LUMKE-896167 format. One record per atom (N, C-alpha, C, O): x, y, z; atom name; residue in one letter. Coordinates in Angstrom, 3 decimals, decimal comma, always signed. Layout:
// residues N
         u         v         w  atom  type
         X         Y         Z    CA     a
...
This chain:
// residues 142
         u         v         w  atom  type
   +27,751   -27,523   -17,732     N     m
   +28,118   -26,938   -19,007    CA     m
   +28,244   -28,057   -20,040     C     m
   +28,798   -29,119   -19,757     O     m
   +27,732   -27,807   -21,215     N     h
   +27,791   -28,764   -22,306    CA     h
   +29,092   -28,579   -23,068     C     h
   +29,394   -27,480   -23,533     O     h
   +29,858   -29,651   -23,195     N     d
   +31,120   -29,586   -23,938    CA     d
   +30,863   -29,979   -25,385     C     d
   +30,450   -31,107   -25,653     O     d
   +31,101   -29,061   -26,327     N     p
   +30,820   -29,393   -27,727    CA     p
   +31,794   -30,429   -28,276     C     p
   +33,001   -30,346   -28,050     O     p
   +31,276   -31,366   -28,972     N     r
   +32,087   -32,329   -29,720    CA     r
   +32,302   -31,737   -31,107     C     r
   +31,488   -30,923   -31,543     O     r
   +33,362   -32,110   -31,817     N     p
   +33,599   -31,540   -33,147    CA     p
   +32,395   -31,617   -34,074     C     p
   +32,159   -30,680   -34,837     O     p
   +31,626   -32,702   -34,033     N     a
   +30,482   -32,841   -34,937    CA     a
   +29,362   -31,862   -34,580     C     a
   +28,532   -31,537   -35,430     O     a
   +29,333   -31,388   -33,325     N     e
   +28,288   -30,471   -32,882    CA     e
   +28,661   -29,009   -33,089     C     e
   +27,843   -28,121   -32,846     O     e
   +29,860   -28,756   -33,525     N     l
   +30,317   -27,384   -33,720    CA     l
   +29,709   -26,785   -34,977     C     l
   +29,378   -27,505   -35,919     O     l
   +29,564   -25,466   -34,989     N     p
   +29,161   -24,826   -36,242    CA     p
   +30,174   -25,156   -37,342     C     p
   +31,365   -25,320   -37,074     O     p
   +29,704   -25,248   -38,539     N     a
   +30,565   -25,627   -39,672    CA     a
   +31,765   -24,700   -39,805     C     a
   +32,837   -25,136   -40,225     O     a
   +31,604   -23,441   -39,456     N     t
   +32,721   -22,495   -39,588    CA     t
   +33,847   -22,771   -38,599     C     t
   +34,994   -22,408   -38,861     O     t
   +33,543   -23,407   -37,465     N     l
   +34,574   -23,705   -36,466    CA     l
   +35,222   -25,075   -36,647     C     l
   +36,323   -25,308   -36,147     O     l
   +34,559   -25,972   -37,350     N     q
   +35,078   -27,331   -37,469    CA     q
   +36,486   -27,398   -38,065     C     q
   +37,321   -28,124   -37,528     O     q
   +36,792   -26,673   -39,155     N     p
   +38,163   -26,750   -39,680    CA     p
   +39,201   -26,198   -38,702     C     p
   +40,298   -26,745   -38,590     O     p
   +38,861   -25,122   -37,997     N     l
   +39,777   -24,542   -37,018    CA     l
   +40,100   -25,543   -35,920     C     l
   +41,264   -25,747   -35,578     O     l
   +39,073   -26,159   -35,376     N     v
   +39,258   -27,123   -34,296    CA     v
   +40,020   -28,345   -34,807     C     v
   +40,923   -28,841   -34,133     O     v
   +39,661   -28,827   -35,991     N     h
   +40,345   -29,990   -36,558    CA     h
   +41,842   -29,716   -36,728     C     h
   +42,672   -30,538   -36,340     O     h
   +42,183   -28,571   -37,304     N     r
   +43,607   -28,220   -37,493    CA     r
   +44,338   -28,121   -36,155     C     r
   +45,446   -28,636   -36,007     O     r
   +43,712   -27,460   -35,188     N     a
   +44,358   -27,282   -33,888    CA     a
   +44,588   -28,618   -33,193     C     a
   +45,669   -28,862   -32,657     O     a
   +43,574   -29,486   -33,199     N     l
   +43,711   -30,775   -32,519    CA     l
   +44,654   -31,720   -33,254     C     l
   +45,344   -32,522   -32,625     O     l
   +44,686   -31,630   -34,569     N     t
   +45,631   -32,437   -35,344    CA     t
   +47,060   -32,010   -35,036     C     t
   +47,940   -32,845   -34,828     O     t
   +47,277   -30,704   -35,009     N     r
   +48,617   -30,186   -34,692    CA     r
   +49,050   -30,623   -33,294     C     r
   +50,195   -31,026   -33,090     O     r
   +48,135   -30,542   -32,339     N     l
   +48,458   -30,951   -30,981    CA     l
   +48,750   -32,455   -30,917     C     l
   +49,707   -32,874   -30,266     O     l
   +47,936   -33,253   -31,584     N     a
   +48,142   -34,707   -31,578    CA     a
   +49,502   -35,077   -32,163     C     a
   +50,122   -36,046   -31,726     O     a
   +49,967   -34,312   -33,147     N     q
   +51,282   -34,573   -33,737    CA     q
   +52,411   -34,159   -32,809     C     q
   +53,515   -34,694   -32,907     O     q
   +52,152   -33,213   -31,905     N     a
   +53,202   -32,693   -31,034    CA     a
   +53,392   -33,500   -29,762     C     a
   +54,511   -33,612   -29,261     O     a
   +52,310   -34,066   -29,232     N     v
   +52,428   -34,785   -27,963    CA     v
   +52,948   -36,197   -28,201     C     v
   +52,639   -36,814   -29,221     O     v
   +53,739   -36,709   -27,259     N     p
   +54,372   -38,020   -27,472    CA     p
   +53,417   -39,210   -27,389     C     p
   +53,654   -40,238   -28,023     O     p
   +52,342   -39,079   -26,616     N     d
   +51,401   -40,186   -26,428    CA     d
   +50,046   -39,813   -27,005     C     d
   +49,742   -38,630   -27,161     O     d
   +49,231   -40,809   -27,321     N     p
   +47,874   -40,488   -27,792    CA     p
   +47,120   -39,659   -26,743     C     p
   +47,273   -39,872   -25,540     O     p
   +46,312   -38,721   -27,217     N     i
   +45,534   -37,876   -26,312    CA     i
   +44,335   -38,679   -25,823     C     i
   +43,573   -39,208   -26,633     O     i
   +44,162   -38,775   -24,507     N     p
   +43,017   -39,529   -23,976    CA     p
   +41,688   -38,942   -24,454     C     p
   +41,528   -37,724   -24,528     O     p
   +40,756   -39,808   -24,770     N     a
   +39,447   -39,386   -25,290    CA     a
   +38,724   -38,451   -24,323     C     a
   +37,994   -37,558   -24,755     O     a
   +38,922   -38,649   -23,020     N     e
   +38,218   -37,798   -22,052    CA     e
   +38,699   -36,341   -22,080     C     e
   +38,021   -35,459   -21,552     O     e
   +39,854   -36,082   -22,687     N     l
   +40,341   -34,703   -22,816    CA     l
   +39,784   -33,998   -24,055     C     l
   +39,904   -32,780   -24,186     O     l
   +39,186   -34,756   -24,950     N     q
   +38,692   -34,194   -26,216    CA     q
   +37,767   -32,987   -26,016     C     q
   +37,983   -31,959   -26,658     O     q
   +36,740   -33,068   -25,147     N     p
   +35,869   -31,894   -24,988    CA     p
   +36,615   -30,658   -24,491     C     p
   +36,349   -29,546   -24,947     O     p
   +37,535   -30,849   -23,571     N     m
   +38,305   -29,717   -23,059    CA     m
   +39,194   -29,131   -24,147     C     m
   +39,326   -27,912   -24,251     O     m
   +39,799   -29,982   -24,950     N     l
   +40,682   -29,508   -26,011    CA     l
   +39,899   -28,806   -27,115     C     l
   +40,406   -27,873   -27,738     O     l
   +38,677   -29,245   -27,357     N     v
   +37,811   -28,544   -28,317    CA     v
   +37,541   -27,133   -27,800     C     v
   +37,655   -26,162   -28,549     O     v
   +37,186   -27,021   -26,530     N     q
   +36,956   -25,698   -25,929    CA     q
   +38,212   -24,840   -26,021     C     q
   +38,143   -23,656   -26,349     O     q
   +39,346   -25,439   -25,732     N     l
   +40,615   -24,712   -25,774    CA     l
   +40,921   -24,246   -27,194     C     l
   +41,380   -23,123   -27,398     O     l
   +40,667   -25,109   -28,170     N     a
   +40,920   -24,742   -29,569    CA     a
   +40,056   -23,563   -29,999     C     a
   +40,505   -22,706   -30,760     O     a
   +38,824   -23,518   -29,514     N     i
   +37,915   -22,429   -29,849    CA     i
   +38,302   -21,150   -29,100     C     i
   +38,191   -20,048   -29,637     O     i
   +38,751   -21,308   -27,875     N     s
   +38,963   -20,169   -26,986    CA     s
   +40,329   -19,517   -27,074     C     s
   +40,441   -18,303   -26,904     O     s
   +41,387   -20,305   -27,340     N     s
   +42,724   -19,738   -27,197    CA     s
   +43,751   -20,383   -28,127     C     s
   +44,221   -21,496   -27,891     O     s
   +44,081   -19,658   -29,179     N     d
   +45,196   -20,089   -30,032    CA     d
   +46,481   -20,143   -29,221     C     d
   +47,305   -21,042   -29,389     O     d
   +46,636   -19,156   -28,332     N     f
   +47,831   -19,084   -27,483    CA     f
   +48,019   -20,382   -26,693     C     f
   +49,111   -20,950   -26,682     O     f
   +46,958   -20,851   -26,034     N     a
   +47,062   -22,047   -25,201    CA     a
   +47,383   -23,281   -26,053     C     a
   +48,216   -24,099   -25,664     O     a
   +46,729   -23,418   -27,207     N     l
   +47,020   -24,559   -28,085    CA     l
   +48,449   -24,495   -28,608     C     l
   +49,129   -25,519   -28,684     O     l
   +48,907   -23,308   -28,968     N     d
   +50,292   -23,148   -29,419    CA     d
   +51,271   -23,540   -28,315     C     d
   +52,281   -24,195   -28,572     O     d
   +50,963   -23,132   -27,088     N     t
   +51,830   -23,480   -25,962    CA     t
   +51,882   -24,985   -25,768     C     t
   +52,958   -25,547   -25,564     O     t
   +50,727   -25,647   -25,829     N     l
   +50,709   -27,103   -25,667    CA     l
   +51,475   -27,798   -26,788     C     l
   +52,128   -28,815   -26,551     O     l
   +51,404   -27,268   -27,989     N     a
   +52,141   -27,865   -29,105    CA     a
   +53,651   -27,665   -28,929     C     a
   +54,435   -28,544   -29,288     O     a
   +54,056   -26,534   -28,389     N     r
   +55,486   -26,262   -28,182    CA     r
   +56,033   -26,928   -26,919     C     r
   +57,229   -27,204   -26,820     O     r
   +55,137   -27,185   -25,948     N     q
   +55,526   -27,816   -24,686    CA     q
   +54,654   -29,049   -24,468     C     q
   +53,776   -29,036   -23,606     O     q
   +54,882   -30,109   -25,234     N     p
   +53,970   -31,253   -25,216    CA     p
   +53,776   -31,906   -23,850     C     p
   +52,713   -32,469   -23,588     O     p
   +54,764   -31,843   -22,989     N     g
   +54,621   -32,425   -21,654    CA     g
   +53,649   -31,669   -20,770     C     g
   +53,201   -32,197   -19,751     O     g
   +53,321   -30,458   -21,137     N     l
   +52,428   -29,627   -20,335    CA     l
   +51,008   -30,187   -20,294     C     l
   +50,315   -30,029   -19,289     O     l
   +50,572   -30,828   -21,353     N     l
   +49,200   -31,351   -21,403    CA     l
   +48,937   -32,309   -20,245     C     l
   +47,895   -32,220   -19,594     O     l
   +49,852   -33,207   -19,986     N     a
   +49,660   -34,163   -18,883    CA     a
   +49,613   -33,443   -17,542     C     a
   +48,855   -33,836   -16,655     O     a
   +50,411   -32,398   -17,386     N     q
   +50,396   -31,647   -16,134    CA     q
   +49,061   -30,934   -15,935     C     q
   +48,500   -30,939   -14,839     O     q
   +48,559   -30,320   -17,008     N     l
   +47,284   -29,601   -16,903    CA     l
   +46,123   -30,560   -16,681     C     l
   +45,166   -30,226   -15,983     O     l
   +46,203   -31,740   -17,266     N     a
   +45,113   -32,713   -17,177    CA     a
   +45,116   -33,485   -15,856     C     a
   +44,181   -34,236   -15,579     O     a
   +46,153   -33,308   -15,042     N     a
   +46,199   -33,992   -13,745    CA     a
   +45,034   -33,502   -12,879     C     a
   +44,616   -32,351   -13,007     O     a
   +44,509   -34,352   -12,007     N     p
   +43,374   -33,954   -11,172    CA     p
   +43,635   -32,628   -10,443     C     p
   +44,649   -32,469    -9,764     O     p
   +42,719   -31,701   -10,594     N     g
   +42,840   -30,405    -9,950    CA     g
   +43,795   -29,444   -10,620     C     g
   +43,948   -28,310   -10,167     O     g
   +44,444   -29,874   -11,694     N     c
   +45,396   -29,025   -12,419    CA     c
   +46,344   -28,342   -11,434     C     c
   +46,291   -27,124   -11,260     O     c
   +47,215   -29,132   -10,788     N     p
   +48,070   -28,580    -9,733    CA     p
   +49,049   -27,523   -10,265     C     p
   +49,295   -27,445   -11,469     O     p
   +49,600   -26,718    -9,358     N     p
   +50,567   -25,698    -9,774    CA     p
   +51,744   -26,314   -10,520     C     p
   +52,139   -27,452   -10,267     O     p
   +52,286   -25,539   -11,435     N     l
   +53,446   -25,988   -12,199    CA     l
   +54,716   -25,607   -11,457     C     l
   +54,815   -24,503   -10,923     O     l
   +55,677   -26,500   -11,419     N     p
   +56,924   -26,149   -10,726    CA     p
   +57,676   -25,063   -11,487     C     p
   +57,658   -25,019   -12,717     O     p
   +58,329   -24,202   -10,741     N     a
   +59,169   -23,174   -11,352    CA     a
   +60,379   -23,849   -11,985     C     a
   +60,811   -24,904   -11,519     O     a
   +60,926   -23,261   -13,030     N     p
   +62,107   -23,863   -13,652    CA     p
   +63,311   -23,787   -12,719     C     p
   +63,403   -22,906   -11,865     O     p
   +64,208   -24,709   -12,900     N     v
   +65,456   -24,701   -12,144    CA     v
   +66,473   -23,934   -12,978     C     v
   +66,857   -24,365   -14,065     O     v
   +66,898   -22,799   -12,457     N     l
   +67,865   -21,967   -13,167    CA     l
   +69,265   -22,312   -12,701     C     l
   +69,577   -22,226   -11,513     O     l
   +70,085   -22,694   -13,623     N     d
   +71,466   -23,040   -13,326    CA     d
   +72,271   -21,752   -13,165     C     d
   +72,374   -20,981   -14,119     O     d
   +72,843   -21,496   -11,989     N     p
   +73,616   -20,273   -11,791    CA     p
   +74,807   -20,163   -12,734     C     p
   +75,321   -19,068   -12,962     O     p
   +75,246   -21,289   -13,282     N     l
   +76,386   -21,263   -14,203    CA     l
   +75,964   -21,018   -15,651     C     l
   +76,812   -20,847   -16,526     O     l
   +74,647   -21,002   -15,903     N     q
   +74,134   -20,787   -17,258    CA     q
   +73,098   -19,656   -17,287     C     q
   +71,965   -19,884   -17,711     O     q
   +73,452   -18,459   -16,853     N     p
   +72,450   -17,384   -16,811    CA     p
   +71,908   -17,000   -18,187     C     p
   +70,824   -16,426   -18,283     O     p
   +72,635   -17,305   -19,232     N     s
   +72,120   -16,976   -20,569    CA     s
   +70,915   -17,839   -20,938     C     s
   +70,165   -17,484   -21,847     O     s
   +70,716   -18,969   -20,249     N     d
   +69,557   -19,829   -20,499    CA     d
   +68,308   -19,355   -19,753     C     d
   +67,195   -19,757   -20,093     O     d
   +68,482   -18,516   -18,755     N     w
   +67,359   -18,126   -17,896    CA     w
   +66,225   -17,449   -18,647     C     w
   +65,072   -17,813   -18,418     O     w
   +66,476   -16,487   -19,528     N     p
   +65,339   -15,830   -20,193    CA     p
   +64,427   -16,815   -20,924     C     p
   +63,205   -16,709   -20,826     O     p
   +64,998   -17,759   -21,647     N     a
   +64,180   -18,739   -22,372    CA     a
   +63,425   -19,645   -21,399     C     a
   +62,257   -19,962   -21,622     O     a
   +64,086   -20,057   -20,329     N     q
   +63,425   -20,913   -19,341    CA     q
   +62,258   -20,178   -18,680     C     q
   +61,187   -20,751   -18,483     O     q
   +62,473   -18,916   -18,344     N     l
   +61,415   -18,146   -17,701    CA     l
   +60,270   -17,858   -18,666     C     l
   +59,108   -17,842   -18,259     O     l
   +60,587   -17,629   -19,945     N     r
   +59,520   -17,433   -20,944    CA     r
   +58,678   -18,689   -21,092     C     r
   +57,451   -18,603   -21,141     O     r
   +59,317   -19,866   -21,164     N     r
   +58,568   -21,128   -21,266    CA     r
   +57,674   -21,323   -20,047     C     r
   +56,522   -21,739   -20,174     O     r
   +58,202   -21,024   -18,880     N     w
   +57,418   -21,171   -17,651    CA     w
   +56,263   -20,177   -17,632     C     w
   +55,142   -20,531   -17,267     O     w
   +56,533   -18,940   -18,023     N     r
   +55,491   -17,912   -18,059    CA     r
   +54,358   -18,322   -19,005     C     r
   +53,185   -18,188   -18,657     O     r
   +54,698   -18,816   -20,189     N     t
   +53,642   -19,223   -21,125    CA     t
   +52,887   -20,445   -20,592     C     t
   +51,677   -20,559   -20,786     O     t
   +53,594   -21,350   -19,926     N     a
   +52,920   -22,513   -19,322    CA     a
   +51,974   -22,063   -18,218     C     a
   +50,867   -22,590   -18,104     O     a
   +52,389   -21,100   -17,406     N     m
   +51,539   -20,607   -16,326    CA     m
   +50,311   -19,887   -16,890     C     m
   +49,213   -20,030   -16,353     O     m
   +50,484   -19,124   -17,954     N     s
   +49,347   -18,448   -18,583    CA     s
   +48,375   -19,475   -19,162     C     s
   +47,158   -19,322   -19,054     O     s
   +48,918   -20,510   -19,770     N     t
   +48,080   -21,575   -20,328    CA     t
   +47,339   -22,303   -19,213     C     t
   +46,188   -22,700   -19,391     O     t
   +47,985   -22,478   -18,077     N     r
   +47,324   -23,106   -16,923    CA     r
   +46,139   -22,260   -16,462     C     r
   +45,085   -22,806   -16,137     O     r
   +46,293   -20,945   -16,428     N     l
   +45,179   -20,072   -16,043    CA     l
   +43,991   -20,252   -16,989     C     l
   +42,842   -20,334   -16,555     O     l
   +44,287   -20,311   -18,289     N     i
   +43,232   -20,509   -19,297    CA     i
   +42,571   -21,868   -19,090     C     i
   +41,344   -21,973   -19,099     O     i
   +43,374   -22,899   -18,907     N     w
   +42,866   -24,261   -18,707    CA     w
   +41,940   -24,320   -17,489     C     w
   +40,833   -24,853   -17,566     O     w
   +42,404   -23,768   -16,371     N     r
   +41,613   -23,810   -15,140    CA     r
   +40,302   -23,042   -15,302     C     r
   +39,267   -23,450   -14,774     O     r
   +40,352   -21,943   -16,025     N     d
   +39,140   -21,173   -16,270    CA     d
   +38,149   -21,988   -17,102     C     d
   +36,979   -22,099   -16,735     O     d
   +38,601   -22,551   -18,206     N     l
   +37,710   -23,332   -19,073    CA     l
   +37,201   -24,597   -18,394     C     l
   +36,079   -25,034   -18,652     O     l
   +38,019   -25,186   -17,530     N     a
   +37,613   -26,403   -16,827    CA     a
   +36,662   -26,107   -15,667     C     a
   +36,127   -27,029   -15,053     O     a
   +36,452   -24,830   -15,369     N     g
   +35,580   -24,467   -14,262    CA     g
   +36,228   -24,650   -12,902     C     g
   +35,536   -24,683   -11,884     O     g
   +37,546   -24,770   -12,875     N     l
   +38,254   -24,944   -11,609    CA     l
   +38,433   -23,613   -10,875     C     l
   +38,566   -23,589    -9,652     O     l
   +38,437   -22,522   -11,615     N     d
   +38,567   -21,183   -11,047    CA     d
   +37,437   -20,318   -11,573     C     d
   +37,001   -20,469   -12,714     O     d
   +36,971   -19,413   -10,732     N     d
   +36,040   -18,408   -11,225    CA     d
   +36,859   -17,193   -11,667     C     d
   +38,085   -17,193   -11,550     O     d
   +36,196   -16,180   -12,165     N     v
   +36,907   -15,015   -12,697    CA     v
   +37,808   -14,366   -11,647     C     v
   +38,967   -14,083   -11,950     O     v
   +37,326   -14,117   -10,423     N     p
   +38,224   -13,509    -9,429    CA     p
   +39,471   -14,354    -9,136     C     p
   +40,561   -13,814    -8,947     O     p
   +39,303   -15,678    -9,099     N     q
   +40,459   -16,541    -8,860    CA     q
   +41,438   -16,467   -10,027     C     q
   +42,651   -16,435    -9,820     O     q
   +40,916   -16,440   -11,251     N     t
   +41,783   -16,331   -12,418    CA     t
   +42,536   -15,011   -12,391     C     t
   +43,744   -14,969   -12,622     O     t
   +41,814   -13,940   -12,109     N     l
   +42,460   -12,625   -12,051    CA     l
   +43,483   -12,553   -10,927     C     l
   +44,520   -11,908   -11,078     O     l
   +43,208   -13,203    -9,807     N     a
   +44,167   -13,220    -8,703    CA     a
   +45,409   -14,033    -9,060     C     a
   +46,513   -13,713    -8,617     O     a
   +45,229   -15,089    -9,866     N     g
   +46,366   -15,926   -10,242    CA     g
   +47,277   -15,283   -11,256     C     g
   +48,464   -15,605   -11,319     O     g
   +46,738   -14,375   -12,054     N     a
   +47,537   -13,765   -13,115    CA     a
   +48,746   -13,000   -12,583     C     a
   +49,839   -13,189   -13,119     O     a
   +48,621   -12,147   -11,562     N     p
   +49,822   -11,436   -11,101    CA     p
   +50,694   -12,261   -10,161     C     p
   +51,818   -11,862    -9,856     O     p
   +50,196   -13,404    -9,698     N     r
   +50,949   -14,205    -8,734    CA     r
   +52,223   -14,780    -9,341     C     r
   +53,287   -14,697    -8,729     O     r
   +52,130   -15,368   -10,551     N     w
   +53,324   -16,015   -11,099    CA     w
   +54,405   -15,019   -11,516     C     w
   +55,582   -15,350   -11,374     O     w
   +54,085   -13,804   -12,026     N     p
   +55,190   -12,875   -12,314    CA     p
   +55,933   -12,461   -11,047     C     p
   +57,158   -12,332   -11,056     O     p
   +55,189   -12,251    -9,952     N     r
   +55,864   -11,900    -8,695    CA     r
   +56,763   -13,034    -8,253     C     r
   +57,887   -12,806    -7,805     O     r
   +56,269   -14,263    -8,378     N     t
   +57,074   -15,423    -7,999    CA     t
   +58,330   -15,490    -8,856     C     t
   +59,428   -15,709    -8,344     O     t
   +58,167   -15,303   -10,152     N     a
   +59,316   -15,381   -11,061    CA     a
   +60,323   -14,287   -10,761     C     a
   +61,528   -14,539   -10,750     O     a
   +59,846   -13,081   -10,520     N     c
   +60,765   -11,974   -10,256    CA     c
   +61,516   -12,187    -8,953     C     c
   +62,730   -11,995    -8,899     O     c
   +60,812   -12,577    -7,912     N     a
   +61,464   -12,795    -6,624    CA     a
   +62,435   -13,961    -6,708     C     a
   +63,539   -13,909    -6,166     O     a
   +62,016   -14,997    -7,385     N     w
   +62,819   -16,201    -7,470    CA     w
   +64,000   -16,027    -8,410     C     w
   +65,064   -16,595    -8,167     O     w
   +63,836   -15,255    -9,477     N     r
   +64,856   -15,087   -10,498    CA     r
   +66,136   -14,517    -9,922     C     r
   +67,223   -14,873   -10,378     O     r
   +66,040   -13,655    -8,946     N     w
   +67,241   -13,008    -8,422    CA     w
   +67,989   -13,871    -7,436     C     w
   +69,150   -13,585    -7,145     O     w
   +67,385   -14,906    -6,912     N     t
   +68,065   -15,758    -5,948    CA     t
   +69,343   -16,363    -6,515     C     t
   +70,383   -16,252    -5,865     O     t
   +69,332   -17,009    -7,711     N     p
   +70,586   -17,546    -8,234    CA     p
   +71,585   -16,438    -8,556     C     p
   +72,792   -16,628    -8,410     O     p
   +71,088   -15,283    -8,992     N     c
   +72,004   -14,180    -9,319    CA     c
   +72,769   -13,725    -8,103     C     c
   +73,979   -13,506    -8,162     O     c
   +72,059   -13,583    -6,993     N     s
   +72,717   -13,069    -5,798    CA     s
   +73,729   -14,067    -5,258     C     s
   +74,682   -13,687    -4,577     O     s
   +73,520   -15,350    -5,566     N     r
   +74,497   -16,353    -5,129    CA     r
   +75,737   -16,344    -5,998     C     r
   +76,842   -16,613    -5,525     O     r
   +75,549   -16,032    -7,284     N     s
   +76,677   -16,148    -8,190    CA     s
   +77,439   -14,848    -8,397     C     s
   +78,590   -14,865    -8,833     O     s
   +76,802   -13,716    -8,087     N     s
   +77,463   -12,442    -8,342    CA     s
   +76,966   -11,399    -7,359     C     s
   +75,774   -11,093    -7,327     O     s
   +77,877   -10,847    -6,549     N     p
   +77,430    -9,881    -5,566    CA     p
   +76,853    -8,616    -6,197     C     p
   +76,093    -7,907    -5,537     O     p
   +77,182    -8,313    -7,432     N     s
   +76,673    -7,093    -8,060    CA     s
   +75,411    -7,325    -8,872     C     s
   +74,909    -6,390    -9,496     O     s
   +74,880    -8,547    -8,883     N     a
   +73,732    -8,864    -9,729    CA     a
   +72,465    -8,127    -9,305     C     a
   +71,592    -7,881   -10,136     O     a
   +72,353    -7,775    -8,044     N     t
   +71,160    -7,084    -7,594    CA     t
   +71,300    -5,579    -7,637     C     t
   +70,324    -4,870    -7,392     O     t
   +72,455    -5,078    -7,934     N     g
   +72,678    -3,639    -7,908    CA     g
   +72,592    -3,009    -9,180     C     g
   +72,763    -1,794    -9,280     O     g
């Protein structure tokens, strides 16, 4: 597959890609490696959601760019801070969705694998989410 460089993009897409990559470059703590440029161009064209997630979760880019794009760890939910859980689970859910998009664009997964991965993380989150609750409150599951 040919990865388009910004100069090779149609003129109508160049401003969109430029804005998206500039925003991402401002959000991440370290310079973006040049070898990620083609993938990020594809991502900018394909998914505003994924670029927005990377801008809001700058550490995610390094995780996605790791060889093989390994699974993302589930968040650690503090049983003493259950009010923080919804936000933590939302961040993890958006990171997992962005990982699915990344793996698809990188050619690491085919369509059936992507579709199989989509329902996997919600089941994991739901099953895992109740574990701290059941430890901290006997009525949390009822």
